Structure formats: C-alpha cells, structure tokens
Backbone as CSV, one residue per row, in Angstrom:
resi,resn,N_x,N_y,N_z,CA_x,CA_y,CA_z,C_x,C_y,C_z
1,MET,0.840,-1.192,0.000,0.000,0.000,0.000,0.877,1.245,0.000
2,GLN,0.349,2.334,-0.515,1.112,3.565,-0.659,0.372,4.741,-0.023
3,LEU,1.137,5.623,0.588,0.619,6.893,1.074,1.619,7.978,0.687
4,ASN,1.117,9.176,0.436,2.000,10.297,0.132,2.407,10.973,1.441
5,ILE,3.693,10.927,1.725,4.232,11.541,2.938,5.182,12.656,2.531
6,LYS,4.777,13.890,2.749,5.581,15.057,2.381,5.963,15.046,0.905
7,GLY,5.015,14.654,0.064,5.257,14.647,-1.367,5.983,13.418,-1.885
8,ILE,6.251,12.453,-1.011,6.986,11.250,-1.401,6.064,10.042,-1.269
9,ASP,5.871,9.330,-2.366,5.059,8.114,-2.330,5.774,7.063,-1.482
10,THR,5.119,6.637,-0.425,5.735,5.783,0.585,5.005,4.455,0.685
11,ARG,5.758,3.360,0.548,5.149,2.029,0.670,5.124,1.589,2.122
12,TYR,4.014,0.998,2.508,3.908,0.418,3.845,3.084,-0.857,3.781
13,VAL,3.275,-1.714,4.775,2.481,-2.934,4.925,1.969,-2.966,6.349
14,LEU,0.682,-3.196,6.502,0.054,-3.222,7.816,-0.540,-4.601,8.064
15,ASP,-0.096,-5.258,9.117,-0.639,-6.557,9.535,-1.352,-6.351,10.864
16,ASN,-2.661,-6.411,10.845,-3.401,-6.113,12.072,-4.424,-7.184,12.418
17,GLU,-4.029,-8.436,12.177,-4.928,-9.529,12.531,-5.282,-9.513,14.013
18,GLY,-4.304,-9.148,14.845,-4.543,-9.151,16.283,-5.278,-7.929,16.776
19,GLY,-5.182,-6.839,16.018,-5.857,-5.619,16.425,-5.339,-5.040,17.728
20,GLY,-4.125,-5.426,18.119,-3.558,-4.970,19.383,-2.780,-3.677,19.236
21,PRO,-1.914,-3.374,20.193,-1.107,-2.149,20.145,-0.264,-2.080,18.878
22,TRP,0.053,-0.884,18.465,0.859,-0.706,17.267,2.319,-1.067,17.541
23,LEU,2.934,-1.705,16.560,4.343,-2.105,16.628,4.951,-1.799,15.267
24,THR,5.905,-0.868,15.229,6.476,-0.395,13.968,7.927,-0.838,13.834
25,PHE,8.261,-1.410,12.672,9.621,-1.859,12.378,10.226,-0.983,11.274
26,ILE,11.475,-0.545,11.475,12.175,0.314,10.521,13.455,-0.389,10.069
27,HIS,13.651,-0.484,8.766,14.739,-1.291,8.203,16.083,-0.559,8.132
28,GLN,17.082,-1.265,7.624,18.457,-0.789,7.528,18.719,-0.046,6.216
29,LEU,19.876,0.629,6.138,20.326,1.262,4.909,20.465,0.204,3.821
30,ALA,19.996,0.534,2.601,20.031,-0.403,1.467,19.193,-1.651,1.738
31,GLY,18.208,-1.512,2.601,17.268,-2.593,2.874,15.871,-2.168,2.482
32,ASP,14.901,-2.950,2.897,13.498,-2.552,2.761,12.694,-3.297,3.818
33,LEU,11.398,-3.127,3.794,10.562,-3.680,4.862,10.601,-5.213,4.936
34,SER,11.084,-5.875,3.875,11.102,-7.345,3.871,12.029,-7.937,4.919
35,VAL,12.995,-7.155,5.416,13.908,-7.679,6.427,13.151,-8.056,7.705
36,TRP,11.945,-7.506,7.857,11.134,-7.755,9.040,10.017,-8.772,8.798
37,ASP,10.041,-9.482,7.680,8.959,-10.423,7.367,8.735,-11.433,8.495
38,GLN,9.812,-12.001,8.981,9.682,-13.033,10.016,9.106,-12.445,11.301
39,MET,9.558,-11.261,11.673,9.052,-10.623,12.891,7.567,-10.275,12.745
40,ALA,7.194,-9.799,11.570,5.785,-9.459,11.348,4.912,-10.693,11.482
41,GLY,5.394,-11.811,10.947,4.633,-13.047,11.055,4.447,-13.495,12.489
42,TYR,5.446,-13.234,13.314,5.369,-13.660,14.707,4.463,-12.738,15.529
43,PHE,4.573,-11.452,15.317,3.906,-10.495,16.204,2.516,-10.059,15.746
44,ARG,2.106,-10.391,14.520,0.864,-9.830,14.004,-0.386,-10.328,14.717
45,ASP,-0.299,-11.446,15.411,-1.489,-11.931,16.126,-1.786,-11.121,17.379
46,GLY,-0.758,-10.480,17.929,-0.972,-9.716,19.158,-0.830,-8.217,18.997
47,TYR,-0.376,-7.787,17.817,-0.100,-6.363,17.596,-0.595,-5.929,16.224
48,THR,-0.744,-4.637,16.061,-0.957,-4.045,14.749,0.419,-3.695,14.215
49,VAL,0.942,-4.507,13.316,2.334,-4.409,12.898,2.468,-3.558,11.630
50,LEU,3.277,-2.519,11.725,3.546,-1.625,10.597,4.993,-1.768,10.152
51,ARG,5.167,-1.994,8.860,6.493,-1.937,8.237,6.395,-0.976,7.056
52,TYR,7.471,-0.288,6.763,7.439,0.645,5.638,8.853,0.822,5.081
53,ASP,8.923,1.337,3.852,10.201,1.606,3.202,10.584,3.066,3.405
54,LEU,11.803,3.287,3.872,12.318,4.647,4.018,12.453,5.324,2.653
55,ARG,12.627,6.620,2.665,12.810,7.371,1.419,13.913,6.730,0.553
56,GLY,13.592,6.526,-0.729,14.594,6.022,-1.656,14.963,4.572,-1.480
57,HIS,14.145,3.821,-0.759,14.395,2.400,-0.519,13.149,1.597,-0.895
58,GLY,13.370,0.360,-1.323,12.235,-0.489,-1.668,11.354,0.169,-2.711
59,HIS,10.066,0.330,-2.374,9.121,0.936,-3.303,8.690,2.326,-2.844
60,THR,9.513,2.968,-2.021,9.268,4.364,-1.663,10.126,5.257,-2.555
61,ALA,9.546,6.339,-3.035,10.231,7.212,-3.984,11.478,7.849,-3.372
62,VAL,12.417,8.172,-4.240,13.638,8.860,-3.829,13.310,10.313,-3.495
63,SER,13.850,10.790,-2.396,13.651,12.187,-2.015,14.337,13.105,-3.032
64,PRO,13.677,14.176,-3.460,14.307,15.090,-4.423,15.405,15.940,-3.796
65,ASP,15.416,16.012,-2.463,16.388,16.849,-1.760,17.088,16.036,-0.675
66,ASP,18.209,16.587,-0.191,18.871,15.986,0.959,17.953,16.070,2.173
67,PHE,18.185,15.208,3.152,17.359,15.202,4.353,18.208,14.750,5.533
68,THR,17.638,14.843,6.715,18.308,14.434,7.944,17.577,13.254,8.557
69,ILE,18.185,12.669,9.572,17.504,11.595,10.307,16.265,12.145,11.002
70,ASP,16.325,13.399,11.433,15.135,14.032,12.029,13.987,14.072,11.023
71,ASP,14.300,14.341,9.765,13.265,14.350,8.725,12.629,12.973,8.578
72,LEU,13.454,11.927,8.651,12.920,10.569,8.542,12.020,10.247,9.738
73,ALA,12.388,10.745,10.913,11.530,10.553,12.084,10.201,11.282,11.905
74,ASP,10.249,12.459,11.298,9.018,13.197,11.022,8.155,12.455,9.996
75,ASP,8.811,11.801,9.021,8.067,10.992,8.053,7.238,9.931,8.771
76,LEU,7.866,9.259,9.730,7.170,8.208,10.473,5.999,8.789,11.252
77,ALA,6.208,9.934,11.877,5.121,10.566,12.635,3.935,10.872,11.726
78,GLU,4.214,11.374,10.520,3.128,11.691,9.586,2.445,10.423,9.087
79,LEU,3.237,9.384,8.813,2.661,8.110,8.368,1.719,7.553,9.430
80,LEU,2.161,7.548,10.670,1.318,7.045,11.757,0.048,7.876,11.896
81,GLY,0.190,9.183,11.750,-0.979,10.048,11.839,-2.004,9.756,10.761
82,LYS,-1.530,9.547,9.529,-2.447,9.255,8.428,-3.091,7.885,8.573
83,LEU,-2.413,6.971,9.279,-2.970,5.639,9.494,-3.846,5.570,10.747
84,GLY,-3.886,6.661,11.499,-4.730,6.712,12.679,-4.147,6.039,13.905
85,ALA,-2.815,5.922,13.961,-2.161,5.300,15.117,-1.898,6.342,16.193
86,PRO,-2.437,6.175,17.393,-2.197,7.161,18.453,-0.760,7.116,18.968
87,SER,-0.179,5.909,18.998,1.197,5.723,19.461,1.649,4.339,19.018
88,THR,2.937,4.057,19.182,3.455,2.773,18.719,4.682,2.343,19.519
89,HIS,4.871,1.044,19.632,6.176,0.503,19.989,7.016,0.648,18.721
90,VAL,8.247,1.098,18.831,9.064,1.309,17.635,10.364,0.520,17.740
91,VAL,10.688,-0.198,16.651,11.883,-1.034,16.577,12.654,-0.640,15.322
92,GLY,13.906,-0.204,15.487,14.681,0.229,14.335,16.017,-0.464,14.251
93,LEU,16.416,-0.821,13.024,17.664,-1.524,12.752,18.590,-0.637,11.940
94,SER,19.831,-0.439,12.413,20.832,0.332,11.684,20.339,1.771,11.490
95,ILE,20.203,2.262,10.261,19.641,3.605,10.107,18.250,3.663,10.726
96,GLY,17.535,2.536,10.688,16.230,2.486,11.346,16.331,2.723,12.835
97,GLY,17.431,2.266,13.436,17.661,2.519,14.856,17.960,3.975,15.143
98,MET,18.576,4.651,14.180,18.818,6.087,14.319,17.500,6.844,14.208
99,VAL,16.680,6.447,13.243,15.357,7.068,13.091,14.530,6.844,14.356
100,ALA,14.601,5.629,14.895,13.831,5.314,16.108,14.252,6.196,17.277
101,GLN,15.558,6.433,17.418,16.034,7.315,18.498,15.477,8.722,18.338
102,LYS,15.581,9.269,17.135,15.080,10.625,16.900,13.557,10.697,17.037
103,PHE,12.889,9.638,16.646,11.438,9.591,16.798,11.062,9.633,18.283
104,ALA,11.795,8.880,19.104,11.514,8.863,20.541,11.834,10.197,21.200
105,ILE,12.801,10.912,20.651,13.176,12.220,21.201,12.205,13.308,20.739
106,ASN,11.916,13.313,19.446,11.138,14.410,18.850,9.626,14.203,18.885
107,HIS,9.199,12.954,19.052,7.763,12.638,19.048,7.452,11.716,20.230
108,ALA,7.871,12.121,21.402,7.773,11.273,22.595,6.347,10.829,22.887
109,ASP,5.381,11.667,22.551,3.977,11.331,22.836,3.457,10.192,21.970
110,LYS,4.175,9.862,20.913,3.741,8.796,20.012,4.457,7.474,20.274
111,VAL,5.315,7.434,21.296,6.153,6.257,21.556,5.669,5.497,22.784
112,ASP,5.465,4.189,22.610,5.149,3.322,23.750,6.418,2.725,24.336
113,THR,7.251,2.135,23.480,8.586,1.668,23.882,9.514,1.906,22.700
114,LEU,10.820,1.873,22.995,11.851,2.076,21.979,12.791,0.886,21.970
115,THR,13.036,0.315,20.791,14.045,-0.735,20.628,14.996,-0.319,19.514
116,VAL,16.273,-0.230,19.846,17.311,0.184,18.905,18.238,-0.997,18.659
117,VAL,18.438,-1.347,17.389,19.227,-2.527,17.032,20.361,-2.139,16.088
118,GLY,21.596,-2.454,16.472,22.733,-2.243,15.584,22.933,-0.810,15.152
119,ALA,22.744,0.126,16.081,22.893,1.546,15.752,23.676,2.240,16.860
120,PRO,24.416,3.283,16.533,25.137,4.065,17.532,24.307,5.248,18.008
121,ALA,24.817,5.943,19.017,24.185,7.178,19.483,24.567,8.360,18.601
122,PHE,25.681,8.214,17.883,26.157,9.263,16.972,27.200,8.668,16.036
123,ILE,27.476,9.375,14.957,28.516,8.960,14.027,29.798,9.726,14.355
124,ARG,30.836,8.979,14.627,32.123,9.594,14.970,32.667,10.407,13.788
125,GLU,33.394,11.447,14.112,33.993,12.297,13.077,34.893,11.489,12.145
126,ASP,35.651,10.548,12.722,36.581,9.786,11.889,35.886,8.728,11.029
127,ALA,34.594,8.493,11.271,33.840,7.530,10.464,33.151,8.185,9.276
128,ARG,33.039,9.494,9.301,32.301,10.181,8.240,32.924,10.020,6.855
129,PRO,34.259,10.049,6.722,34.839,9.837,5.391,34.440,8.503,4.765
130,THR,34.232,7.472,5.593,33.811,6.168,5.069,32.459,6.277,4.383
131,PHE,31.545,7.002,5.008,30.225,7.181,4.398,30.327,8.008,3.114
132,MET,31.168,9.014,3.123,31.319,9.832,1.926,31.894,9.019,0.776
133,GLN,32.828,8.103,1.103,33.398,7.234,0.073,32.329,6.311,-0.512
134,ARG,31.467,5.775,0.354,30.394,4.900,-0.130,29.424,5.672,-1.004
135,VAL,29.115,6.889,-0.615,28.214,7.722,-1.409,28.802,7.933,-2.800
136,ALA,30.073,8.318,-2.857,30.721,8.572,-4.146,30.773,7.304,-4.997
137,SER,31.087,6.182,-4.355,31.188,4.912,-5.080,29.844,4.483,-5.651
138,VAL,28.799,4.605,-4.857,27.473,4.182,-5.312,26.950,5.111,-6.403
139,ARG,27.202,6.393,-6.275,26.759,7.315,-7.323,27.461,7.030,-8.649
140,GLU,28.693,6.558,-8.569,29.452,6.274,-9.786,29.172,4.877,-10.333
141,ASN,29.048,3.902,-9.428,28.997,2.499,-9.857,27.691,1.777,-9.558
142,GLY,26.770,2.422,-8.847,25.505,1.779,-8.514,25.599,0.931,-7.256
143,THR,24.447,0.579,-6.716,24.425,-0.193,-5.469,24.842,-1.644,-5.667
144,ASN,24.784,-2.136,-6.886,25.238,-3.507,-7.126,26.707,-3.676,-6.750
145,SER,27.458,-2.570,-6.832,28.895,-2.628,-6.559,29.224,-2.824,-5.081
146,ILE,28.248,-2.595,-4.207,28.530,-2.718,-2.769,27.895,-3.956,-2.144
147,VAL,27.298,-4.812,-2.959,26.578,-5.963,-2.411,27.490,-6.855,-1.580
148,GLU,28.589,-7.321,-2.159,29.439,-8.286,-1.465,30.076,-7.719,-0.196
149,PRO,30.721,-6.550,-0.243,31.295,-6.024,1.007,30.255,-5.730,2.082
150,THR,29.053,-5.358,1.645,27.992,-5.082,2.620,27.537,-6.362,3.299
151,LEU,27.330,-7.409,2.520,26.929,-8.696,3.096,27.988,-9.217,4.064
152,GLU,29.251,-9.002,3.750,30.334,-9.449,4.636,30.301,-8.706,5.958
153,ARG,29.890,-7.438,5.941,29.779,-6.679,7.194,28.528,-7.064,7.974
154,TRP,27.464,-7.335,7.257,26.159,-7.522,7.892,25.958,-8.890,8.523
155,LEU,26.559,-9.919,7.930,26.305,-11.299,8.362,27.624,-12.044,8.513
156,THR,27.724,-12.889,9.520,28.957,-13.640,9.730,29.165,-14.652,8.605
157,ALA,30.417,-15.059,8.436,30.739,-16.042,7.400,29.979,-17.342,7.621
158,GLU,29.820,-17.732,8.868,29.110,-18.965,9.204,27.652,-18.892,8.752
159,PHE,27.009,-17.776,9.005,25.605,-17.626,8.612,25.482,-17.584,7.090
160,ARG,26.366,-16.861,6.440,26.301,-16.762,4.976,26.436,-18.132,4.329
161,LYS,27.299,-18.962,4.897,27.498,-20.310,4.345,26.285,-21.198,4.593
162,ALA,25.672,-21.061,5.749,24.560,-21.937,6.130,23.226,-21.516,5.523
163,HIS,23.078,-20.255,5.167,21.781,-19.752,4.695,21.933,-18.942,3.403
164,PRO,22.374,-19.581,2.335,22.603,-18.846,1.082,21.345,-18.203,0.511
165,GLU,20.176,-18.812,0.762,18.942,-18.248,0.212,18.589,-16.924,0.876
166,VAL,18.866,-16.807,2.181,18.628,-15.554,2.892,19.603,-14.490,2.404
167,VAL,20.850,-14.889,2.256,21.893,-13.969,1.790,21.565,-13.461,0.390
168,GLU,21.082,-14.338,-0.464,20.733,-13.939,-1.834,19.622,-12.901,-1.832
169,GLN,18.598,-13.117,-1.021,17.488,-12.168,-0.972,17.947,-10.799,-0.477
170,ILE,18.757,-10.791,0.567,19.244,-9.511,1.100,20.144,-8.823,0.084
171,GLY,20.971,-9.606,-0.605,21.838,-9.044,-1.636,21.051,-8.416,-2.764
172,GLU,19.961,-9.050,-3.163,19.112,-8.497,-4.221,18.470,-7.181,-3.784
173,THR,18.105,-7.113,-2.521,17.515,-5.870,-2.007,18.533,-4.736,-2.054
174,ILE,19.763,-5.023,-1.660,20.825,-4.007,-1.738,20.992,-3.538,-3.181
175,ALA,21.107,-4.497,-4.108,21.358,-4.182,-5.512,20.229,-3.377,-6.141
176,HIS,18.998,-3.574,-5.662,17.847,-2.887,-6.239,17.556,-1.541,-5.569
177,THR,18.322,-1.197,-4.543,18.155,0.118,-3.909,18.643,1.198,-4.870
178,PRO,17.837,2.204,-5.163,18.289,3.274,-6.063,19.559,3.939,-5.538
179,ALA,20.494,4.203,-6.431,21.775,4.789,-6.016,21.578,6.096,-5.253
180,GLU,20.690,6.946,-5.757,20.494,8.231,-5.078,19.727,8.071,-3.770
181,GLY,18.876,7.051,-3.684,18.213,6.763,-2.414,19.228,6.375,-1.356
182,PHE,20.159,5.508,-1.734,21.237,5.116,-0.827,22.087,6.327,-0.460
183,ALA,22.466,7.102,-1.464,23.389,8.210,-1.234,22.812,9.235,-0.263
184,ARG,21.574,9.622,-0.472,20.984,10.641,0.410,20.817,10.121,1.834
185,ALA,20.475,8.836,1.961,20.346,8.262,3.302,21.708,8.156,3.985
186,ALA,22.740,7.772,3.234,24.082,7.669,3.804,24.601,9.035,4.252
187,LEU,24.282,10.068,3.486,24.663,11.421,3.887,23.967,11.816,5.188
188,ALA,22.707,11.445,5.324,21.981,11.735,6.563,22.622,11.008,7.740
189,ILE,23.004,9.757,7.529,23.677,8.992,8.589,24.962,9.676,9.015
190,SER,25.722,10.181,8.057,27.033,10.771,8.371,26.924,11.975,9.296
191,ARG,25.746,12.586,9.344,25.542,13.765,10.196,24.753,13.449,11.467
192,PHE,24.507,12.176,11.723,23.620,11.787,12.826,24.287,11.946,14.192
193,ASP,23.541,12.543,15.127,23.990,12.654,16.516,22.760,12.835,17.405
194,ALA,22.476,11.824,18.230,21.295,11.881,19.104,21.660,12.088,20.568
195,ARG,22.930,12.270,20.860,23.369,12.264,22.267,22.671,13.302,23.130
196,ASP,22.425,14.487,22.587,21.831,15.549,23.400,20.410,15.224,23.852
197,GLY,19.724,14.334,23.134,18.331,14.076,23.471,18.054,12.763,24.166
198,LEU,19.038,11.868,24.216,18.768,10.525,24.728,18.363,10.513,26.200
199,ALA,18.931,11.394,26.988,18.597,11.417,28.412,17.153,11.829,28.665
200,SER,16.522,12.451,27.652,15.125,12.897,27.811,14.122,11.783,27.539
201,ILE,14.590,10.657,27.021,13.670,9.565,26.684,13.173,8.914,27.968
202,GLY,11.874,8.962,28.160,11.292,8.433,29.389,10.554,7.122,29.214
203,LYS,10.613,6.545,28.019,9.926,5.292,27.734,10.890,4.122,27.880
204,ARG,10.324,2.936,28.178,11.156,1.742,28.293,11.946,1.542,27.005
205,THR,13.237,1.261,27.167,14.128,1.183,26.010,14.965,-0.087,26.051
206,LEU,15.037,-0.742,24.894,15.873,-1.928,24.705,16.893,-1.621,23.618
207,VAL,18.158,-1.889,23.911,19.231,-1.701,22.930,19.860,-3.061,22.663
208,VAL,19.931,-3.448,21.389,20.446,-4.752,20.998,21.638,-4.565,20.066
209,ALA,22.699,-5.319,20.300,23.893,-5.241,19.466,24.387,-6.640,19.130
210,GLY,25.161,-6.734,18.053,25.755,-7.994,17.653,27.196,-8.094,18.116
211,GLU,27.557,-9.225,18.687,28.931,-9.411,19.163,29.955,-9.205,18.058
212,GLN,29.608,-9.587,16.828,30.551,-9.540,15.712,30.199,-8.455,14.695
213,ASP,29.550,-7.422,15.178,29.190,-6.303,14.312,30.378,-5.351,14.213
214,ASN,31.108,-5.425,13.116,32.274,-4.562,12.936,31.894,-3.183,12.432
215,GLY,30.730,-3.077,11.788,30.283,-1.784,11.294,29.823,-0.859,12.410
216,THR,29.084,-1.425,13.360,28.658,-0.689,14.554,29.085,-1.505,15.765
217,PRO,30.317,-1.325,16.229,30.794,-2.089,17.383,29.838,-1.953,18.559
218,HIS,29.685,-3.043,19.315,28.654,-3.028,20.354,28.886,-1.971,21.424
219,ALA,30.126,-1.515,21.587,30.377,-0.435,22.549,29.654,0.846,22.128
220,GLU,29.507,1.060,20.815,28.816,2.245,20.328,27.309,2.152,20.568
221,SER,26.776,0.940,20.514,25.366,0.751,20.842,25.138,0.851,22.344
222,ARG,26.070,0.312,23.110,25.939,0.375,24.574,25.862,1.825,25.055
223,ALA,26.500,2.731,24.323,26.459,4.146,24.706,25.028,4.667,24.751
224,ILE,24.161,4.142,23.911,22.747,4.542,23.948,22.130,4.122,25.277
225,ALA,22.361,2.865,25.643,21.806,2.351,26.901,22.354,3.104,28.102
226,ASP,23.586,3.584,27.986,24.183,4.347,29.084,23.539,5.720,29.221
227,LEU,23.015,6.263,28.124,22.456,7.610,28.141,20.947,7.639,28.390
228,VAL,20.244,6.577,27.998,18.793,6.537,28.219,18.516,5.962,29.604
229,PRO,17.821,6.694,30.453,17.576,6.216,31.824,16.885,4.847,31.860
230,GLY,17.495,3.902,32.562,16.895,2.585,32.768,16.902,1.670,31.567
231,ALA,17.637,2.011,30.507,17.621,1.197,29.292,18.245,-0.176,29.527
232,GLN,17.730,-1.149,28.802,18.210,-2.539,28.852,19.131,-2.779,27.660
233,PHE,20.283,-3.401,27.894,21.224,-3.683,26.806,21.415,-5.185,26.669
234,GLU,21.352,-5.680,25.428,21.511,-7.104,25.161,22.474,-7.310,23.997
235,LEU,23.346,-8.303,24.142,24.339,-8.629,23.126,24.013,-10.000,22.549
236,LEU,23.868,-10.076,21.223,23.521,-11.326,20.568,24.697,-11.855,19.745
237,LYS,24.713,-13.165,19.533,25.760,-13.791,18.720,25.411,-13.591,17.251
238,ALA,25.868,-12.486,16.697,25.535,-12.113,15.326,26.431,-10.970,14.901
239,ALA,26.336,-10.628,13.620,26.992,-9.429,13.129,25.971,-8.288,13.143
240,HIS,25.853,-7.551,12.028,25.030,-6.338,12.031,23.532,-6.628,12.022
241,LEU,23.121,-7.624,11.247,21.685,-7.914,11.120,21.267,-8.979,12.128
242,SER,21.335,-8.652,13.392,21.011,-9.648,14.425,19.570,-10.145,14.358
243,PRO,18.569,-9.324,13.937,17.217,-9.883,13.831,17.093,-10.962,12.761
244,VAL,18.033,-10.986,11.818,18.055,-12.021,10.787,18.906,-13.200,11.235
245,GLU,20.112,-12.900,11.689,21.073,-13.949,12.012,20.734,-14.684,13.307
246,ALA,20.228,-13.962,14.273,19.842,-14.561,15.561,18.340,-14.341,15.756
247,SER,17.562,-14.722,14.743,16.152,-14.356,14.707,15.351,-14.917,15.879
248,GLN,15.589,-16.162,16.250,14.818,-16.759,17.351,15.127,-16.060,18.672
249,ARG,16.401,-15.823,18.927,16.788,-15.143,20.168,16.268,-13.710,20.180
250,PHE,16.386,-13.017,19.031,15.905,-11.644,18.960,14.403,-11.586,19.180
251,CYS,13.690,-12.485,18.542,12.232,-12.519,18.657,11.805,-12.740,20.109
252,ALA,12.457,-13.699,20.775,12.120,-13.984,22.172,12.439,-12.791,23.064
253,LEU,13.545,-12.140,22.769,13.971,-10.984,23.552,12.988,-9.828,23.397
254,LEU,12.602,-9.559,22.165,11.655,-8.461,21.916,10.289,-8.778,22.493
255,ASP,9.864,-10.027,22.359,8.568,-10.449,22.905,8.513,-10.231,24.404
256,ALA,9.558,-10.664,25.097,9.608,-10.518,26.557,9.634,-9.041,26.952
257,PHE,10.386,-8.240,26.197,10.481,-6.801,26.470,9.119,-6.120,26.309
258,LEU,8.420,-6.439,25.231,7.110,-5.825,24.978,6.075,-6.265,26.004
259,ARG,6.116,-7.556,26.372,5.172,-8.056,27.374,5.393,-7.375,28.727
260,ALA,6.665,-7.144,29.072,6.971,-6.509,30.354,6.500,-5.066,30.394
261,ALA,6.384,-4.466,29.209,5.962,-3.060,29.123,4.444,-2.913,29.085
262,ALA,3.745,-4.019,28.899,2.284,-3.954,28.753,1.607,-3.546,30.051
C-alpha cells in the first residue's frame, strides 16, 4: 500500500490480525521492509504491525532533496498520523535505529517503547569519510557494486554459508536500492547525533547489538543504553543484522520486552 508523505510516495504494509497495540519496524540502509517479514509473522497476532520503506528504498520514492535523520523521524510521525495510530512501539535496525532514536526524542507522545538494534548514538567524526566514500562509489557504480562487502559486514561467514537463500534475498535488495536513495540516506547517517536528546527519553528502552558487528561495534550501541535512563542492553551472537542472524533469540527478547511493558 502507498501513502503520500511530504510529497513522497511511501510504501507500507500493515498486519493487524490481532488488532492490538501498534508495533512499527524500521529497516536498515540499502534494505526494505522485507527484512522484518519473520518478525511481522510472529507479532501480528498480538499487535498491529507496521512496516514501511524509508525514502529512496524499496518501493518508496527517492527524495528530491537531501534530508536528515530528524526528517525521517518526522516521516514516520506523519505516516502514523495518516494511518490513525495514536502511538506505537518502535523497533529500528541500523539507520532504522537512528530514526527510532530521533522519533523517541522528537515525538515522545507517540512512543510506547523504543528498541534500537545495531545503531550508535552518533557517528564519529573519523567515520564520516567512510560514508562519503560509499556515497561517491554508489553514485558512480551503482548499489550492485557494494553488495558483497555489505553482506560481509552484515552477516557472519558462518551464517552466509549456512543460509545462502537468505543472503541472496538480502543481496538483491541491496542491488535494487536506487543509487540516489542510498546516497541521500548515507549522507543523513554521516551527520547523525542523538546524544543531546537521549537522556530525555522516558519510555522503556531496549538496545540490541551484535557481538561480531564490525560496522557498529557493540560499545557504540551500549552508549545509547548508558544515556537513556533505565535502558536494557543485550548482546547477541551475530553481526550487524542480528534480527536475521539470531532471529529466534531476537524474537524472544523483543517479545519478553514488549510483554513486560504492557
């Protein structure tokens, strides 16, 4: 389904068999809402599950202008408003975790709980050139050129060997991400910093990191839990995409967290 959010045609999928509280999942850079298929299948009986594609990803149109992570958080607020959601549990992965942090800071009245997965509290100054290099490379060579190195960062060698069909699907999603959609989102990531607002988050918060996540070392994720009052931190045996690689453990962890917040 599609809705126009700030002039951008935005794809979303709503699973509301359970008719329960809203639960929103936000995907990673060069991903789309399909990364949450398994989670949606598990939670849809008890929740109204929302998944959507960020600007320039999946079947959501590319933004004509540069934007910030705050803008992406505002997109979510408008999407929820148009769908009639009073508030939601929000779960974000990678850039989705950055959007989730800003959403919890800037739209606190719309947040029931916050779950941040594989994301830092800010992008270090020395990491910004890496994002700029990826932007330049993708603009010149397309997203197909980053499939293999991205998969190597996102998933451990053991998982890639054992689950080639999952790896293939994720690789295809990366390759089909519009180059400019990737570039504008990567630029937004390079400027991300939520540290000033994290202490203001008053909702129950879960922070999840992968032990073998080299792209976002777990110490950078732990910094979020250190700044948000009372936040819970969990480390899973996975690389960057822990909801995929450690799906059963992640699912059980999120389920228990949401039930405790009910």
